[in-house]
C-alpha positions as CSV (number, residue, x, y, z in Angstrom):
1,M,0.2,-0.3,0.0
2,A,1.5,3.4,-1.2
3,W,2.0,6.0,1.9
4,G,0.0,8.2,2.1
5,S,-3.4,5.9,1.8
6,A,-4.1,5.7,5.2
7,R,-5.7,8.8,6.9
8,W,-3.1,8.0,10.2
9,Q,-0.3,8.5,7.3
10,R,-1.5,11.7,5.8
11,G,-2.2,13.0,9.3
12,L,1.2,12.3,10.3
13,T,2.7,14.0,6.9
14,A,0.8,17.1,7.6
15,A,2.4,17.5,11.1
16,V,5.9,17.0,9.7
17,V,4.9,19.6,6.9
18,A,3.9,22.2,9.5
19,L,6.2,22.0,11.4
20,I,8.6,22.6,8.6
21,L,6.6,25.6,7.2
22,W,6.1,27.4,10.6
23,P,8.7,30.4,10.2
24,Q,9.1,32.6,13.9
25,S,10.6,35.3,12.8
26,S,8.8,37.9,15.1
27,V,8.7,35.7,18.5
28,D,10.3,38.3,20.3
29,A,7.7,41.7,20.9
30,S,8.6,44.1,18.8
31,V,7.7,47.9,18.9
32,G,5.6,50.1,15.7
33,L,2.7,50.1,14.0
34,D,1.6,46.9,13.3
35,P,3.1,44.9,16.9
36,S,1.3,47.4,18.8
37,W,-2.2,46.3,17.1
38,E,-0.8,42.9,18.2
39,A,0.0,43.7,21.3
40,G,-3.3,45.4,22.0
41,L,-5.1,42.0,20.9
42,A,-2.6,40.4,23.8
43,L,-3.3,43.5,26.2
44,A,-7.2,42.7,26.1
45,R,-6.6,39.3,27.4
46,I,-4.5,40.5,29.7
47,H,-6.5,43.2,31.2
48,D,-9.8,40.8,30.4
49,L,-11.1,43.6,29.2
50,Q,-14.8,43.0,27.2
51,W,-14.6,43.3,23.1
52,G,-17.8,45.6,21.7
53,P,-18.1,48.1,25.1
54,E,-14.5,48.4,25.4
55,L,-12.6,47.4,22.5
56,V,-13.2,47.1,18.7
57,F,-10.9,45.9,16.1
58,T,-11.2,43.3,12.7
59,Y,-9.5,41.1,14.9
60,G,-11.5,39.7,17.8
61,P,-10.8,38.4,21.4
62,L,-9.2,35.2,20.1
63,G,-7.3,37.5,17.2
64,F,-4.0,36.9,20.0
65,L,-3.5,33.9,17.9
66,Q,-2.3,35.3,14.9
67,T,0.8,36.4,17.3
68,T,3.8,34.9,17.1
69,A,5.5,37.1,19.5
70,Y,5.8,35.9,23.1
71,Y,3.1,38.1,25.6
72,T,2.4,35.6,27.6
73,L,2.6,31.5,28.3
74,D,-0.5,30.7,28.0
75,Q,-1.3,33.0,24.5
76,S,2.0,31.6,23.4
77,L,0.5,27.4,23.5
78,L,-3.1,28.2,22.3
79,A,-1.3,30.3,19.5
80,T,0.9,27.7,18.4
81,V,-1.6,24.9,18.5
82,Y,-3.9,27.3,16.1
83,Q,-0.8,28.2,13.9
84,L,0.1,24.2,13.4
85,S,-3.4,23.7,12.8
86,I,-3.6,25.9,9.9
87,V,-0.4,25.1,7.9
88,A,-1.6,21.4,8.9
89,T,-5.5,22.0,7.5
90,L,-3.9,23.7,4.3
91,F,-1.6,20.7,3.2
92,L,-4.6,18.1,3.7
93,G,-6.9,20.3,1.8
94,V,-4.8,20.5,-1.1
95,A,-4.1,16.4,-1.0
96,A,-7.6,15.6,-0.7
97,A,-8.1,17.9,-4.0
98,L,-5.1,16.3,-6.2
99,R,-6.3,12.9,-4.6
100,Q,-9.0,13.0,-7.3
101,H,-6.4,12.4,-9.7
102,H,-3.3,11.3,-8.3
103,S,-1.7,8.5,-6.7
104,P,-1.8,9.0,-2.7
105,M,2.2,9.5,-2.5
106,T,2.1,12.1,-5.7
107,S,-0.9,13.9,-4.1
108,L,1.3,14.3,-0.4
109,I,4.6,15.7,-2.7
110,G,2.4,18.0,-4.9
111,A,0.3,18.9,-1.7
112,L,3.8,19.9,0.1
113,L,5.0,21.5,-3.0
114,T,2.0,23.9,-3.2
115,T,1.8,24.4,0.9
116,G,5.3,25.4,0.8
117,V,5.1,27.7,-2.2
118,V,1.7,29.8,-0.3
119,T,3.4,29.9,3.0
120,F,6.1,31.4,1.8
121,L,3.8,34.3,0.1
122,H,2.2,34.3,3.4
123,I,5.1,35.8,5.2
124,S,5.0,39.2,5.2
125,L,8.1,41.3,6.3
126,V,5.5,44.8,6.6
127,G,5.0,46.0,10.6
128,S,5.2,42.7,12.5
129,P,7.2,40.3,10.2
130,G,5.4,36.8,10.0
131,M,2.8,34.4,8.9
132,R,-0.8,35.8,8.1
133,Y,-3.3,32.8,9.2
134,P,-6.3,33.9,9.5
135,E,-6.0,34.8,5.5
136,L,-3.6,31.2,5.5
137,A,-6.9,29.7,6.9
138,V,-9.0,30.8,4.0
139,L,-7.3,29.5,1.4
140,A,-7.3,26.1,3.3
141,A,-11.1,26.3,3.4
142,F,-10.8,26.9,-0.3
143,A,-9.1,23.4,-1.3
144,W,-11.4,21.0,1.1
145,A,-14.9,22.4,-0.5
146,A,-12.9,22.4,-4.0
147,A,-11.8,19.0,-3.1
148,F,-15.6,17.7,-3.2
149,L,-16.6,20.0,-6.5
150,L,-13.6,18.3,-8.4
151,Q,-15.9,14.7,-7.8
152,R,-18.3,13.4,-9.9
153,N,-20.1,11.7,-7.6
154,P,-19.0,12.8,-3.9
155,M,-21.0,11.3,-1.6
156,H,-24.0,13.3,-0.2
157,R,-23.0,12.4,3.6
158,A,-19.0,13.9,3.3
159,V,-20.4,17.1,1.6
160,F,-22.2,17.6,4.4
161,T,-20.0,16.9,7.0
162,T,-17.4,19.2,5.3
163,C,-20.0,21.8,5.0
164,V,-20.9,22.0,8.6
165,G,-17.3,21.5,9.5
166,L,-16.1,24.7,7.0
167,G,-19.6,26.0,8.9
168,A,-17.4,25.7,12.4
169,A,-14.4,26.8,11.2
170,A,-16.0,29.5,10.0
171,G,-17.4,30.9,13.5
172,L,-14.3,30.3,15.3
173,Q,-12.2,32.3,12.5
174,L,-15.1,35.3,12.9
175,V,-14.2,35.6,16.7
176,V,-10.2,35.5,15.4
177,K,-10.5,37.9,12.4
178,F,-14.1,39.4,11.0
179,N,-13.4,39.2,7.4
180,T,-11.7,36.0,6.8
181,G,-14.5,34.4,9.4
182,L,-17.5,35.7,6.9
183,A,-15.3,34.4,3.8
184,I,-15.3,30.7,5.0
185,A,-18.9,30.5,6.0
186,A,-19.3,31.9,2.3
187,I,-17.1,29.3,0.7
188,A,-19.0,26.6,2.9
189,L,-21.9,27.6,2.0
190,T,-21.1,28.3,-1.6
191,L,-19.9,24.3,-1.8
192,S,-23.4,23.2,-0.1
193,V,-25.3,25.2,-3.0
194,L,-23.0,24.3,-5.9
195,H,-22.9,20.7,-4.9
196,D,-26.8,20.5,-5.2
197,F,-29.3,23.8,-4.7
198,R,-32.2,21.6,-3.9
199,S,-30.7,20.5,-0.5
200,V,-32.1,23.1,1.6
201,G,-31.6,21.4,4.9
202,R,-27.5,21.7,4.2
203,H,-27.5,25.0,4.0
204,C,-29.6,25.9,6.9
205,A,-27.4,23.2,8.7
206,T,-24.0,24.8,7.4
207,V,-25.6,28.8,8.6
208,T,-26.6,26.9,11.8
209,V,-23.9,25.4,12.5
210,F,-21.8,28.6,11.8
211,A,-23.9,30.7,14.1
212,V,-23.7,28.3,16.8
213,S,-20.3,28.1,16.2
214,T,-19.6,31.7,17.0
215,L,-21.8,32.0,19.6
216,A,-19.6,29.1,21.2
217,S,-15.9,30.5,20.6
218,W,-17.2,33.9,21.6
219,L,-18.3,32.3,25.5
220,I,-15.2,30.2,25.2
221,A,-13.2,33.6,24.7
222,G,-14.7,34.6,27.8
223,E,-16.8,37.6,26.5
224,R,-20.5,38.2,27.6
225,L,-23.5,37.2,24.9
226,T,-25.0,40.8,25.0
227,D,-21.7,42.1,23.9
228,L,-21.4,39.8,20.0
229,F,-23.7,41.5,18.6
230,S,-22.2,45.2,19.5
231,W,-18.7,43.9,18.5
232,L,-20.0,43.1,15.0
233,R,-22.0,45.7,14.3
234,L,-19.1,48.1,15.1
235,S,-16.3,45.8,13.5
236,A,-18.4,46.1,10.1
237,D,-17.9,49.8,11.0
238,V,-13.9,49.4,11.1
239,V,-14.2,47.2,8.0
240,S,-15.9,50.2,6.6
241,G,-14.1,53.1,7.3
242,Y,-11.0,50.6,6.5
243,V,-12.3,50.6,2.8
244,E,-13.2,53.9,2.5
245,M,-9.6,55.0,3.8
246,A,-8.1,52.6,0.8
247,I,-4.6,53.3,-0.9
248,P,-5.0,54.6,-3.9
249,L,-3.4,51.4,-6.4
250,F,0.3,52.3,-7.3
251,P,2.3,52.5,-10.5
252,I,3.7,49.3,-9.7
253,A,0.0,47.7,-9.0
254,I,-0.6,47.4,-12.7
255,I,1.4,44.0,-12.3
256,A,-1.0,42.7,-10.1
257,I,-3.4,44.3,-12.2
258,G,-2.4,42.4,-14.9
259,V,-2.5,39.2,-13.2
260,T,-5.4,39.4,-11.9
261,V,-7.2,40.1,-14.9
262,G,-4.9,37.6,-17.3
263,W,-6.3,35.1,-14.2
264,A,-10.2,36.3,-14.4
265,A,-9.9,36.1,-18.2
266,T,-8.9,32.4,-18.1
267,L,-11.4,31.3,-15.3
268,C,-14.4,32.5,-17.3
269,L,-12.7,31.0,-20.6
270,I,-12.5,27.5,-18.6
271,F,-16.1,28.6,-17.9
272,V,-17.4,28.9,-21.0
273,R,-15.8,26.3,-22.9
274,G,-16.1,23.6,-20.4
275,S,-14.1,20.4,-19.5
276,P,-15.3,16.7,-17.9
277,Q,-11.9,17.4,-16.4
278,I,-12.8,21.0,-14.6
279,P,-16.4,20.9,-13.6
280,R,-18.2,24.2,-14.2
281,K,-19.0,24.3,-10.5
282,F,-15.1,24.2,-9.2
283,V,-14.9,26.9,-12.0
284,A,-17.4,28.6,-10.3
285,L,-16.4,28.2,-6.8
286,V,-12.4,29.7,-8.1
287,G,-14.0,32.4,-8.9
288,L,-16.4,33.2,-6.1
289,T,-13.2,33.2,-4.1
290,T,-11.2,35.5,-6.6
291,V,-13.2,38.1,-6.2
292,Y,-12.6,37.9,-2.6
293,E,-9.0,37.8,-2.8
294,A,-8.6,40.8,-5.6
295,R,-11.1,42.6,-2.9
296,V,-8.6,42.5,-0.3
297,A,-5.3,42.9,-2.6
298,F,-6.7,46.2,-4.1
299,G,-8.9,47.3,-1.9
300,H,-5.9,48.1,0.2
301,F,-2.8,47.7,-2.0
302,T,0.2,46.6,-1.0
303,E,2.6,43.2,-1.6
304,T,1.3,41.5,1.0
305,H,-2.3,41.6,0.3
306,F,-2.0,40.7,-3.5
307,Y,0.5,38.0,-2.4
308,Y,-2.7,36.3,-0.8
309,L,-4.6,36.2,-4.2
310,L,-1.4,35.1,-5.5
311,G,-1.7,32.7,-3.2
312,L,-5.2,31.4,-4.1
313,I,-3.8,31.3,-8.1
314,V,-1.2,29.0,-6.5
315,V,-3.6,26.3,-5.0
316,A,-5.8,26.6,-7.8
317,I,-3.7,25.6,-10.4
318,A,-2.0,23.5,-8.4
319,I,-5.3,21.4,-7.9
320,T,-7.0,21.5,-11.4
321,P,-6.4,18.8,-13.6
322,M,-4.9,19.9,-16.7
323,P,-3.8,17.2,-18.8
324,G,-2.2,17.3,-22.2
325,R,-0.4,19.4,-24.1
326,R,-1.9,23.2,-23.4
327,G,-2.5,21.6,-20.1
328,R,1.1,21.4,-19.4
329,A,1.6,24.5,-21.3
330,F,-0.4,26.4,-19.1
331,M,1.3,25.3,-16.1
332,A,4.3,26.3,-17.1
333,I,3.4,29.7,-18.0
334,A,1.6,30.0,-14.5
335,T,4.4,28.7,-12.6
336,A,6.9,31.1,-14.8
337,I,4.3,34.4,-13.9
338,V,4.4,33.6,-10.1
339,I,8.5,33.2,-9.5
340,A,8.3,36.7,-11.4
341,C,5.9,38.0,-9.1
342,A,7.3,36.4,-6.1
343,G,10.9,37.1,-7.3
344,A,11.0,40.7,-8.1
345,S,9.9,41.9,-4.5
346,P,12.0,43.9,-2.9
347,G,12.1,41.4,0.3
348,L,12.3,38.2,-1.7
349,H,15.7,37.3,0.1
350,D,14.2,38.0,3.9
351,R,11.1,36.1,2.6
352,A,13.3,33.3,1.8
353,L,15.6,33.3,5.0
354,A,12.7,33.0,7.5
355,A,11.4,29.7,5.2
356,M,14.7,28.8,5.6
357,R,14.9,29.2,8.8
358,A,11.3,27.9,9.9
359,P,12.6,24.2,11.2
360,R,15.3,25.6,13.3
361,D,12.8,28.1,14.8
362,T,10.0,25.6,14.8
363,I,12.2,23.5,17.3
364,D,12.9,26.7,19.1
365,R,9.6,27.9,20.0
366,L,8.4,24.1,21.0
367,V,11.6,23.9,23.1
368,T,11.1,27.1,25.3
369,L,7.1,26.3,25.1
370,A,8.3,23.1,27.2
371,Q,10.1,25.2,29.8
372,P,7.8,28.2,31.0
373,S,11.0,29.9,32.5
374,R,12.7,30.3,29.4
375,V,9.4,32.0,27.9
376,I,9.1,34.7,31.0
377,Q,12.6,35.1,30.5
378,R,12.0,35.9,26.7
379,I,9.2,38.0,27.9
380,Q,11.3,40.1,30.1
381,K,14.3,40.8,27.7
382,A,11.5,42.1,25.3
383,K,10.1,44.4,27.9
384,T,13.5,45.7,28.6
385,R,14.3,46.1,25.3
386,Q,11.1,48.0,24.3
387,R,11.8,50.4,27.2
388,A,14.9,51.3,25.9
389,L,13.5,52.0,22.5
390,Y,10.4,53.7,24.1
391,D,12.4,55.6,26.6
392,V,9.1,57.0,28.5
393,P,10.8,59.8,30.8
394,D,10.7,58.2,34.8
395,R,8.8,61.0,35.7
396,F,5.9,60.6,33.4
397,I,5.5,56.4,34.8
398,Q,6.1,57.5,38.3
399,T,3.1,60.2,37.7
400,I,0.9,57.0,35.9
401,G,1.8,54.5,38.9
402,L,-1.2,52.7,38.8
403,S,-3.5,54.9,37.4
404,T,-5.5,54.0,34.2
405,V,-4.0,55.7,31.4
406,H,-4.4,55.4,27.3
407,I,-1.6,55.1,24.6
408,D,-2.0,58.0,21.5
409,P,-2.0,57.7,18.8
410,Y,-1.3,53.7,18.8
411,E,2.2,52.9,20.6
412,T,-0.1,50.1,22.8
413,S,3.2,48.5,23.3
414,V,4.3,50.7,26.0
415,V,1.6,49.5,28.1
416,W,3.1,45.7,27.9
417,A,6.5,47.4,28.6
418,Y,6.1,49.3,31.4
419,N,3.1,46.9,32.4
420,L,0.7,50.3,32.9
421,M,-2.6,49.9,33.7
422,W,-4.8,50.4,30.2
423,H,-7.7,51.7,29.5
424,P,-7.9,52.4,25.8
425,T,-11.0,53.8,23.8
426,P,-12.5,50.9,22.2
427,V,-11.3,51.8,18.8
428,F,-7.4,51.7,20.3
429,Q,-5.7,52.4,17.0
430,T,-7.3,55.8,15.9
431,Y,-6.2,55.5,12.6
432,T,-8.9,53.0,12.1
433,A,-11.7,55.1,13.6
434,S,-12.3,56.4,10.4
435,T,-16.2,56.7,10.8
436,P,-18.5,59.2,12.7
437,V,-19.8,56.4,14.7
438,L,-15.9,54.9,16.0
439,D,-14.8,58.7,16.1
440,R,-17.8,59.2,18.8
441,I,-17.6,56.1,20.6
442,N,-13.7,57.0,21.5
443,S,-14.7,60.5,22.4
444,E,-17.2,59.5,24.6
445,V,-14.8,57.1,26.5
446,L,-12.1,59.7,26.4
447,G,-14.5,62.5,27.9
448,D,-14.9,60.0,31.2
449,G,-12.3,57.4,31.0
450,P,-8.4,56.9,31.7
451,A,-6.9,59.5,33.9
452,F,-4.0,60.2,32.0
453,V,-3.5,60.0,28.0
454,L,0.4,59.0,27.0
455,S,1.2,60.4,24.0
456,R,3.9,60.4,20.9
457,R,4.8,63.0,20.2
458,P,4.9,63.6,16.1
459,P,7.9,64.0,14.2
460,A,6.5,67.2,12.9
461,T,3.8,69.4,12.9
462,P,0.8,68.9,12.6
463,A,0.6,65.4,13.4
464,V,0.1,63.2,10.0
465,D,-1.1,59.6,10.6
466,V,-1.4,56.5,8.6
467,G,-1.8,57.4,4.7
468,G,-1.0,61.1,5.3
469,R,-3.9,61.6,7.1
470,L,-3.9,65.0,9.2
471,G,-4.1,63.3,12.9
472,V,-7.0,66.2,14.2
473,Q,-9.3,65.7,11.3
474,E,-9.4,61.7,11.1
475,S,-10.2,61.5,14.4
476,P,-12.0,64.8,15.2
477,Q,-14.3,64.1,18.1
478,Y,-11.6,62.1,19.8
479,S,-9.6,65.3,19.5
480,L,-11.9,67.6,21.0
481,A,-12.1,64.8,24.1
482,L,-8.4,64.9,24.2
483,L,-8.3,68.6,24.2
484,C,-11.5,69.4,26.4
485,N,-11.1,67.1,29.3
486,Y,-7.6,67.0,29.8
487,T,-4.9,69.0,30.6
488,L,-0.8,68.8,29.6
489,S,1.0,68.2,32.4
490,G,4.3,67.8,30.6
491,V,6.4,67.5,27.3
492,M,9.7,65.7,27.7
493,D,11.7,64.1,24.7
494,Q,9.5,62.3,22.3
495,W,6.1,62.0,24.6
496,A,3.7,64.3,26.2
497,L,1.4,63.4,29.1
498,F,-2.3,64.5,29.3
499,T,-4.1,64.4,32.5
500,R,-7.9,64.1,33.0
501,T,-9.8,67.2,34.4
502,K,-13.1,68.8,34.4
503,R,-14.4,70.0,30.9
504,H,-13.0,73.0,30.4
505,C,-14.1,74.0,26.6
506,G,-16.9,76.5,26.0
507,P,-19.8,75.8,23.1
508,L,-18.9,75.9,19.4
509,I,-19.1,79.3,18.1
510,A,-20.0,79.8,14.7
511,L,-18.4,81.8,12.1
512,P,-19.0,83.0,8.6
513,Q,-19.3,80.2,6.2
514,I,-17.5,80.3,2.9
515,A,-18.4,78.2,-0.5
516,V,-15.3,77.2,-2.1
517,R,-14.9,75.5,-5.7
518,G,-11.8,74.3,-7.4
519,D,-8.5,75.6,-6.6
520,D,-9.7,77.9,-4.3
521,T,-7.5,78.9,-1.1
522,I,-9.3,80.4,1.7
523,N,-7.9,82.3,5.1
524,V,-8.7,80.0,8.5
525,P,-9.9,83.0,10.4
526,A,-7.6,84.2,13.3
527,P,-8.6,83.0,17.2
528,S,-9.7,85.9,18.8
529,G,-7.7,85.4,21.6
530,P,-5.0,83.4,23.5
531,G,-6.6,80.8,24.6
532,M,-9.2,80.1,21.7
533,A,-9.4,77.5,19.0
534,V,-10.5,77.7,15.6
535,L,-12.4,74.3,14.1
536,V,-13.6,73.6,10.4
537,G,-15.9,71.3,9.0
538,L,-16.3,70.4,5.5
539,D,-20.2,69.6,3.6
540,L,-18.6,68.0,0.5
541,E,-20.6,67.9,-2.6
542,R,-19.3,64.7,-4.0
543,T,-20.0,63.0,-7.1
544,M,-21.1,59.3,-8.0
545,V,-17.9,59.3,-9.4
546,D,-16.2,60.3,-5.9
547,R,-18.4,58.1,-4.3
548,F,-17.6,54.7,-5.9
549,L,-13.9,55.3,-6.7
550,Q,-12.5,56.1,-3.8
551,G,-12.3,52.9,-2.1
552,T,-15.9,51.7,-2.5
553,V,-15.4,49.7,-5.7
554,A,-11.6,50.8,-6.4
555,P,-9.0,53.0,-4.8
556,L,-8.4,55.1,-8.0
557,F,-8.2,58.7,-6.0
558,I,-8.3,60.7,-2.8
559,S,-9.8,63.7,-1.2
560,T,-7.4,66.2,-0.1
561,V,-7.2,69.0,2.1
562,V,-4.2,71.6,1.7
563,L,-3.7,73.3,4.6
564,D,-0.8,76.4,4.5
565,G,0.5,74.2,0.9
566,V,0.6,70.9,2.3
567,T,-1.4,68.2,1.4
568,Y,-3.3,66.0,3.6
569,R,-5.6,63.0,2.9
570,L,-9.2,63.9,3.5
571,V,-11.0,61.5,5.8
572,V,-14.5,62.0,3.9
573,K,-16.7,60.1,6.1
574,N,-15.5,62.5,9.2
575,A,-15.4,65.4,7.1
576,D,-18.4,67.2,7.8
577,L,-17.4,67.4,11.6
578,P,-15.6,70.1,13.0
579,F,-11.9,69.6,13.3
580,L,-9.2,71.7,14.8
581,V,-7.1,73.9,12.6
582,D,-5.6,76.5,15.2
583,T,-5.4,75.5,19.2
584,P,-3.8,77.4,21.7
585,A,0.3,78.0,22.0
586,S,0.3,75.8,25.4
587,L,-0.5,72.7,23.1
588,N,3.0,73.2,21.1
589,G,4.9,70.0,20.7
590,T,1.3,67.8,21.0
591,G,0.2,66.0,18.7
592,L,-3.0,68.7,18.9
593,Q,-0.3,71.3,17.3
594,I,-2.0,73.2,14.2
595,H,-1.9,76.4,13.4
596,A,-3.0,76.4,9.7
597,R,-3.3,79.9,7.7
598,T,-5.0,78.9,4.5
599,L,-7.2,76.2,3.5
600,S,-8.5,74.0,0.2
601,L,-9.7,71.2,-1.3
602,G,-8.7,68.8,-3.6
603,R,-8.2,65.2,-5.3
604,S,-5.2,63.4,-5.8
605,P,-4.9,62.5,-8.7
606,S,-7.1,64.2,-11.0
607,F,-8.6,62.1,-13.6
608,G,-11.0,65.7,-15.2
609,Q,-14.4,64.5,-13.1
610,G,-14.6,68.2,-12.5
611,S,-13.7,70.9,-9.3
612,I,-14.5,69.8,-5.9
613,A,-17.0,71.8,-4.5
614,A,-17.7,72.3,-0.9
615,R,-19.0,74.7,2.0
616,V,-16.7,75.6,4.7
617,R,-18.0,76.3,8.1
618,F,-15.3,77.6,10.9
619,Y,-16.5,77.7,14.4
620,E,-14.2,79.0,17.6
621,M,-14.2,77.4,20.8
622,R,-12.7,78.9,24.5
623,V,-10.1,76.9,25.7
624,D,-9.7,77.7,29.9
625,Q,-6.4,76.6,30.7
């Protein structure tokens, strides 16, 4: 009997493959944008924060399973099991699909090569290095669903079991990362419908198991059932804002667009022509999954996101039976394209190094986890290194003491490094609070929340956040809450400390409104006194082109606000909310410092869709010192 015929043989092989193809490039917690949100996911569990009312993100209560860094021993153990399971499940899914047309041994070899390429593509080198396991889980679900659609007469019981199993996995994955859970649920339901749309009972069972699994995963994570729907609603709002704030496609994305269009055209051709070896149901599943991966890739275009789509293409091509010369030619061309795309990456060397070190790093991790004292030692070393990098003044740390603190705008790792009492705003990474609802809940919590706000000083003023956004405009209500409910206790080195007090701002006093169009530049009213702040609200006249081509369909251009000749990206959904354009001198040196004198609006780049028009509303507000 050939190796791979028995289930235990396939399971053993999957375990070995997972250990070999498991890069551990970020086991020591680091600092920066992505490491800070990963720290936030870990801290939420450490500080027993409730997701929904106290914390909101695209990840959920089990989002820490994505993280390879050591934050606590129990989290690292659970993350290890989760991550190895994802890689093994992908391998087994690809092997199951290949077994439909190949021998057991050949299918295992093919699955090994395919899984190796896909995991290589899913190694992220931006922000927090490491593999993106939730996205890998989507490909694993796709492979298992495809295995049944490639069969001519699959057993109904096996299809039912797979649909229900994928539904259960989707519920768990939803609590790990919002969008990937929905994607896996969609794949499960698609498999059920494509196999036999008349099997209403199976469709209902799939959806029911998904719902039950979501509830069970939520409760197992230690969350209150009543908070689930609040988290789902607000997470959807985060995703909505994330889509609206998509980055316009870079020129380098032309290659990615060409590959995607070519892949879509190939799928359409195969579907239209039909083939006994390639069922149309399978092509339909590939097409629907491609739509999801393409939306992820181009909704916020980065090399890493495009490689998610490229990973799907690799899996789909690997499991598609392509006999004859044409099939071999297509396979050769597709392989060359994948190699060219991967080879063109400036991070090729680092990816290859991480992949080659995976077996060694895996052994090191397993040995470390087997000795809890080593985990604690590595955690303490990571905290010491982070404290040296952050260098928060001792006076600030002593002032905060055991009181609660929020970190502004996103360096959440400070809480972990200095063992502070964390009381964050719900959307603890302020750059993701890009809708009025999210900005409002952040401002409400900040208005009556943490005793202190420790703010990282911006390298330049006014503060600019991710994607070239003006800090005070992307979160206007949050900025006002910080200004009006806290006083500046000190500015030292790279940090500013705010202390909560009673509200000390007066009401907004309306100033004359001005209509602007095109390249009109208007003067910002000067404050009437030293303790006055000036704000502005923008009522934009958005066209249909604006609505559809600024992230809703494709991120081709952005709206901008130009202050004193410097262009900033405009968060359109928050534009009508008054935001600070001139603050008192007492806030100089902080993220709230801004002293704009002129203002204009625009688009970047412009495709000749006409001049931008808006009504500009200025306000003045008293700020008591």
